C-alpha positions, -999 to +999 in steps of 0.1 A: -631-552-229-616-518-226-601-504-261-562-501-244-565-538-229-569-548-270-540-560-286-529-552-319-536-582-338-511-583-370-522-595-404-501-602-436-484-570-444-455-556-466-435-521-464-407-506-482-376-501-468-366-470-493-386-436-464-420-432-485-433-456-457-452-475-485-474-510-473-497-530-492-514-559-481-502-576-510-462-584-521-449-567-550-425-539-553-430-500-548-444-475-565-442-445-548-419-424-580-396-405-555-383-428-534-355-448-531-365-474-538-391-471-562-394-504-581-377-528-557-396-551-542-405-545-506-409-563-476-429-588-452-428-572-421-437-586-380-445-558-361-465-565-335-479-526-324-494-517-364-468-489-372-432-507-380-421-499-349-402-535-339-401-542-374-377-569-381-375-586-419-398-619-417-372-635-448-339-628-427-355-646-395-338-679-383 
């Protein structure tokens, strides 16, 4: 199979919404000292591209 035909298989992950672009495989808080969301909870990401471009907070989905 051609690599271009393979689709990204999303794994559960969490991202920081404060601008530092932090990503974690485990829930937690942002630990980047100079991020505006330092210490705030990271949000579960539902992206399907692996780049978080089509990010939608899963907690808000109905």
